[in-house]
C-alpha positions as CSV (number, residue, x, y, z in Angstrom):
1,M,90.5,143.7,93.4
2,I,91.1,140.7,91.1
3,K,94.5,142.0,90.3
4,E,95.4,142.2,94.0
5,M,94.1,138.7,94.6
6,K,96.2,137.4,91.8
7,K,99.2,139.0,93.4
8,L,98.4,137.4,96.8
9,L,97.9,134.0,95.3
10,G,101.2,134.5,93.4
11,F,102.9,135.3,96.7
12,A,101.4,132.2,98.4
13,S,102.5,130.0,95.5
14,L,106.0,131.3,95.8
15,I,106.0,130.5,99.5
16,L,104.9,127.0,98.7
17,L,107.4,126.5,95.8
18,F,110.3,128.0,97.8
19,S,109.6,125.5,100.6
20,F,110.8,122.8,98.3
21,V,113.8,124.5,96.9
22,E,117.1,123.3,98.3
23,T,120.2,125.4,98.5
24,N,122.3,122.5,97.2
25,A,121.8,121.0,93.7
26,Q,121.0,117.6,95.2
27,T,117.9,115.7,94.1
28,R,115.7,113.7,96.4
29,K,112.7,111.6,95.8
30,S,110.6,113.2,98.5
31,V,110.3,115.9,101.1
32,G,109.9,114.9,104.7
33,A,106.8,115.9,106.7
34,A,109.0,117.7,109.2
35,E,110.3,120.0,106.4
36,V,106.9,120.9,105.1
37,N,104.3,120.7,107.8
38,G,103.5,123.9,109.6
39,T,101.8,127.3,109.7
40,F,103.8,130.0,107.9
41,R,103.1,133.7,108.5
42,S,104.4,136.8,106.8
43,Y,103.7,139.9,109.0
44,F,103.3,143.4,107.7
45,S,105.0,146.4,109.5
46,S,104.4,150.1,110.0
47,K,100.8,151.2,109.4
48,F,99.8,147.7,108.5
49,K,101.2,146.1,111.7
50,G,98.9,143.4,113.0
51,S,98.0,142.1,109.5
52,Y,99.7,139.0,108.0
53,N,99.4,136.4,105.3
54,E,99.2,132.8,106.5
55,V,99.9,129.5,104.7
56,K,99.2,126.2,106.4
57,I,100.7,123.0,104.9
58,L,100.1,119.4,106.0
59,T,101.5,116.3,104.3
60,L,98.9,113.7,103.4
61,G,101.3,111.1,102.1
62,G,101.3,109.6,98.6
63,G,102.8,112.8,97.1
64,K,100.0,115.0,98.3
65,L,99.8,118.1,100.6
66,R,96.8,119.8,102.2
67,V,97.3,123.5,101.7
68,A,95.3,126.5,103.0
69,F,95.9,130.2,102.4
70,D,94.5,133.2,104.3
71,L,95.8,136.2,102.5
72,T,95.5,140.0,103.2
73,Y,96.6,142.9,101.0
74,P,96.4,146.0,103.1
75,F,96.5,149.4,101.4
76,I,95.6,153.1,101.9
77,G,92.3,153.9,100.3
78,G,91.3,157.0,98.4
79,T,90.1,158.7,101.6
80,G,93.4,158.0,103.4
81,G,92.1,155.2,105.6
82,V,93.6,151.7,105.8
83,M,91.7,149.2,103.7
84,A,92.3,145.5,102.8
85,N,91.5,143.0,100.2
86,V,91.4,139.5,101.6
87,G,91.2,136.0,100.1
88,A,91.4,132.4,101.1
89,A,91.9,129.1,99.4
90,D,91.9,125.5,100.7
91,G,92.8,122.4,98.7
92,T,95.3,119.8,97.7
93,A,98.7,120.1,96.1
94,I,100.1,117.2,94.1
95,I,103.9,116.9,94.3
96,E,105.5,116.3,90.9
97,G,109.3,116.3,91.0
98,D,110.4,119.4,93.0
99,T,107.1,121.3,92.4
100,A,103.8,121.2,94.2
101,I,100.8,121.9,91.9
102,F,97.8,123.3,93.9
103,F,94.1,122.5,93.3
104,S,91.4,124.3,95.2
């Protein structure tokens, strides 16, 4: 279960980091609220349809973000039934350069 949660938190961290990556090699001093604020969902398909991972981001100003994760890792258990590991985190991310560092 710990391994799966680390994978989920890694996935959520990638979402957060990729939200700051630009396709151009330009550098900016800040990211606008309109570019970051929102609720971002990644939906599962097939037998896991209806499950999703959710990341909520809100700019706080002063180089800080409020970040909340609600993560699900669905899988087929040993008896063939659908099971899931779930996890959540809520905290602040400090923006340093082009990277947000999350603290829960």
